[in-house]
C-alpha positions as a printed NumPy array, in Angstrom:
array([[ 44.342, 111.502,  93.086],
       [ 46.515, 110.215,  95.91 ],
       [ 46.652, 106.413,  96.352],
       [ 48.404, 104.912,  99.356],
       [ 49.146, 101.182,  99.177],
       [ 51.505,  98.732, 100.821],
       [ 52.915,  95.243, 100.512],
       [ 54.798,  93.288, 103.133],
       [ 55.153,  90.454, 105.588],
       [ 53.272,  90.58 , 108.87 ],
       [ 53.945,  88.544, 112.003],
       [ 51.445,  87.94 , 114.751],
       [ 52.18 ,  86.431, 118.171],
       [ 49.782,  83.588, 118.955],
       [ 51.02 ,  82.896, 122.476],
       [ 53.286,  80.312, 124.053],
       [ 54.275,  77.179, 122.181],
       [ 55.797,  73.932, 123.381],
       [ 58.751,  73.541, 125.709],
       [ 61.597,  72.353, 123.469],
       [ 65.341,  71.932, 123.366],
       [ 66.711,  74.212, 120.658],
       [ 68.877,  72.488, 118.022],
       [ 70.879,  75.699, 117.544],
       [ 71.621,  77.014, 121.066],
       [ 70.843,  73.771, 123.031],
       [ 68.724,  75.579, 125.668],
       [ 65.426,  74.13 , 126.883],
       [ 62.799,  76.896, 126.999],
       [ 59.183,  77.708, 126.173],
       [ 59.025,  78.655, 122.49 ],
       [ 56.724,  81.338, 121.045],
       [ 54.053,  80.442, 118.445],
       [ 54.041,  82.881, 115.495],
       [ 51.717,  83.346, 112.493],
       [ 53.395,  84.771, 109.393],
       [ 51.715,  85.996, 106.179],
       [ 52.156,  88.349, 103.261],
       [ 49.551,  91.036, 102.71 ],
       [ 48.553,  93.823, 100.335],
       [ 46.892,  96.948, 101.758],
       [ 45.219, 100.047, 100.324],
       [ 44.825, 103.008, 102.681],
       [ 45.912, 100.75 , 105.597],
       [ 43.052,  98.273, 104.931],
       [ 44.25 ,  94.715, 104.195],
       [ 42.771,  93.499, 100.899],
       [ 44.638,  90.228, 100.293],
       [ 46.65 ,  87.793, 102.425],
       [ 48.618,  84.804, 101.186],
       [ 51.487,  82.445, 102.153],
       [ 50.072,  81.905, 105.622],
       [ 52.162,  79.695, 107.89 ],
       [ 52.611,  78.993, 111.581],
       [ 55.864,  78.239, 113.306],
       [ 57.506,  78.245, 116.711],
       [ 60.512,  80.426, 117.528],
       [ 63.19 ,  79.951, 120.194],
       [ 63.006,  82.973, 122.511],
       [ 66.783,  82.923, 123.1  ],
       [ 68.414,  82.622, 119.668],
       [ 65.526,  83.042, 117.196],
       [ 65.68 ,  79.595, 115.562],
       [ 62.331,  78.634, 114.   ],
       [ 60.554,  75.321, 113.387],
       [ 57.49 ,  74.967, 111.145],
       [ 54.437,  73.939, 113.193]])
């Protein structure tokens, strides 16, 4: 019997976030809102998701702030 399973972190774009000044690169831009979670799949079907969190990411340097 062949069993195909996977485990990993997934990221999903939720759209634009707030306009902020980045503490790392000091640019003022529209940040992107991201949803991040870990998941376990069997035959490409997600069975369990945990450690869900949302944060915003600077589009220029990649700095992230928990939302």
